[in-house]
Structure formats: C-alpha cells, structure tokens
Steps between C-alpha positions, in 0.01 A plus 500: 500500500809703566844441357734634751780542246279725285390689811858579592595583138210749493675680784811530276705282732688181432337178608622171639381230731653235724350169598520455877330157526336231291345176622277245336263348755140431588309813592431543866139519611510884518670518163250272340225724629661810362573339156160333490597133479719235657801445264869478479644842449817685414543737797734776385616820667695775328591867538453743222724802471473850351858598448675374818202542737253224579177583316281204593508162683309218323377193682332280239339157469453340157262205472682207339156351410434809280859575388708176518785659301565736788668211689798516259477866388814704538393813680850649504458676156128589527321589817221253600221754429629594157555130418142411590352794298692397190404128521168450682176653394292641782134593517447646848696687763402579862685773688522600867700813586590599850733730692719295734800559727820328405582201727855413559541276196331738263698795634828308437393398148402862405779673696253700699440542872292247685154646532537720196180533292467268209245439223410137474309360199367153504398365160348173391490421132287227342430364154137410452460442875821294537762664730829588340679703757469689825753776572559752771691804376630726780630856418655763725199705568670843479578449131182343367139576447200334328323695229223389265264634240147377433251581234131422474522510120467163327793365302 
C-alpha cells in the first residue's frame, strides 16, 4: 500500500495535498460493485502535489461499515490513504494498473493536456475479506512508472 507523501519525499520534493470533495452517502450500484459490498461510504477526492506540481489525483471510497470513524475523520491534516494505513489493519490488496488518456476533468485536476497519457491504478483493500476502501489513483503518465521485484526464495 503506497503512501503518496512518502513517495514524493523519496523524490526529494516537498509534499502537500488538497481535498477537492468529500461526501457521505450510500454507494452507487457501480461503486458497491468496485468496493465489494453495498454500504454507506465516504467518497473523497484530493490532489497530491510534489512541490507545486500535481503529482496524483485520488478518488477514494471508504466503507463506513468497515471504518465508521471515517465519517467524522479530519482529512485536512492527514491524507485519506495515510489515515487509513495508520488506523485500519488490512490483509489483502488487489491492484489493476492501466495506461489511460486524461479526460477533461482529469486533465484539469492534474494540469495536463486533455488526452495526455496517464497511469491509473485501481486498488481495493480488504481486511479478512471485508472491504475497507477502493481507490483510483491517476498520475501524469510522463512522470511515472511501475516497477517491482519478485523473488522465488521463501521468507
């Protein structure tokens, strides 16, 4: 699970984020499918910055069945992802990574041209099979890559 603040700090750049929207409501049918259950959610969107440049746009759902304290959490001081990692134990994470073109809304949020390449990461996090959060992180594609290391050696 990625902490965007640490990711930016590793680049040697100052980090900050800004909440764009926050709503408490019942998950739509499509959102319930992505999250893995019908529930009330905190739907939150924010932009993460590396120095003064948008680094990532976050569109997140947090299950209020799994994390009821998220309803009153103050995400102004700590980003939603960092807040969740520090408070809610997780057991499983599913990722989907895809190259996408920036639509008008995404381009405006990331200050890039409409149609510019982006890297989109969809992630669903659960705790013992119970959905905690579903997030879509969208990065300007020209500045980001996915890298991983794997080993066949046992622990």
